[in-house]
C-alpha positions as CSV (number, residue, x, y, z in Angstrom):
1,M,-166.6,11.9,42.3
2,A,-167.1,15.4,41.7
3,D,-165.1,17.8,43.6
4,G,-167.8,19.1,44.7
5,D,-169.1,16.1,46.0
6,L,-165.6,15.4,47.5
7,E,-165.5,18.8,49.1
8,A,-168.8,18.3,50.8
9,L,-167.6,15.1,51.9
10,T,-164.6,15.9,53.6
11,Q,-166.0,19.2,55.3
12,P,-167.3,17.6,58.6
13,L,-163.8,15.6,58.6
14,P,-161.0,16.9,60.7
15,D,-158.7,18.7,58.3
16,E,-155.8,16.2,59.0
17,F,-157.8,13.7,56.7
18,H,-158.5,15.7,54.0
19,A,-155.5,15.2,52.4
20,W,-155.7,10.9,52.5
21,V,-159.4,11.6,51.3
22,R,-158.4,13.4,48.3
23,G,-156.0,10.6,48.0
24,V,-157.8,7.7,48.3
25,A,-160.2,9.2,45.9
26,A,-157.9,9.8,43.4
27,D,-156.5,6.4,43.8
28,L,-160.3,4.8,43.0
29,T,-160.6,7.3,40.6
30,S,-157.6,6.4,38.6
31,A,-158.5,2.6,38.9
32,V,-162.4,3.1,37.7
33,E,-160.6,5.0,34.6
34,A,-158.2,2.3,33.7
35,Q,-160.9,-0.8,34.4
36,A,-162.8,1.5,32.4
37,A,-160.9,1.6,29.5
38,E,-160.2,-2.6,29.6
39,V,-163.6,-2.7,28.9
40,E,-163.7,-0.3,26.4
41,A,-160.9,-2.0,24.8
42,A,-162.5,-5.6,25.0
43,F,-165.7,-3.8,23.5
44,D,-164.1,-2.7,20.7
45,E,-162.2,-6.1,20.1
46,I,-165.3,-8.2,20.3
47,V,-167.4,-5.8,17.6
48,A,-163.9,-5.5,15.6
49,A,-164.7,-9.5,15.4
50,L,-168.5,-9.6,14.5
51,P,-169.9,-9.9,11.2
52,D,-171.5,-7.5,9.3
53,G,-175.5,-7.1,10.4
54,W,-174.2,-8.5,14.4
55,G,-176.6,-9.0,17.0
56,R,-177.2,-9.3,20.9
57,K,-176.4,-13.4,20.4
58,E,-173.2,-12.8,18.2
59,F,-171.9,-10.2,20.7
60,A,-173.3,-12.8,23.6
61,A,-171.4,-15.5,22.0
62,R,-168.2,-14.0,22.9
63,A,-168.8,-11.3,25.4
64,V,-170.0,-14.3,27.6
65,R,-166.4,-15.6,27.9
66,H,-164.7,-12.5,29.0
67,P,-163.9,-11.6,32.9
68,L,-165.8,-8.4,32.6
69,R,-169.0,-9.6,30.7
70,G,-171.3,-7.6,33.0
71,A,-169.4,-4.6,32.0
72,L,-169.7,-5.5,28.4
73,F,-173.4,-6.3,28.1
74,L,-174.0,-2.7,30.4
75,R,-171.8,-0.7,27.5
76,L,-173.9,-2.8,24.7
77,D,-176.8,-1.9,25.9
78,G,-175.7,1.9,25.9
79,K,-175.9,2.0,30.2
80,D,-173.4,3.6,32.2
81,Y,-170.9,0.8,33.7
82,R,-168.6,2.6,35.8
83,P,-170.9,1.6,38.9
84,L,-170.5,-1.9,38.5
85,V,-166.5,-1.6,38.0
86,A,-166.3,0.7,40.8
87,A,-168.0,-1.8,42.8
88,G,-165.1,-4.0,41.8
89,A,-166.5,-5.9,38.9
90,P,-168.0,-8.8,40.3
91,G,-167.7,-10.2,36.6
92,R,-164.2,-10.2,37.0
93,R,-163.6,-11.5,40.5
94,A,-166.2,-13.7,41.8
95,D,-167.6,-15.0,38.3
96,T,-164.0,-15.7,36.8
97,A,-163.2,-17.9,40.8
98,R,-166.5,-19.7,40.4
99,D,-165.9,-20.5,36.4
100,Q,-162.3,-22.2,37.3
101,G,-163.6,-24.4,40.1
102,D,-161.8,-22.4,42.9
103,E,-165.2,-21.4,45.1
104,E,-164.9,-22.4,48.5
């Protein structure tokens, strides 16, 4: 979130909430940046292991097993995966539990 957006968000709040909102925003931003770094590292690792001339099929064969597969495919397509990561990375939590048979 840009600082201007955060300021606009906090303006109508009582002053005593401003520091708390900024702290929450900083924590969330840090968590998204950490997860984005994980996506980038996984993407680089997958691509480095692929043969010359690889295509989507070869990428998919490796990425489909990764817990962040949704973000990896968005990254492959040149799309912004940060909203997915910010939403809690569904590929990491829900899909992983289902893949392991832990779903209720």
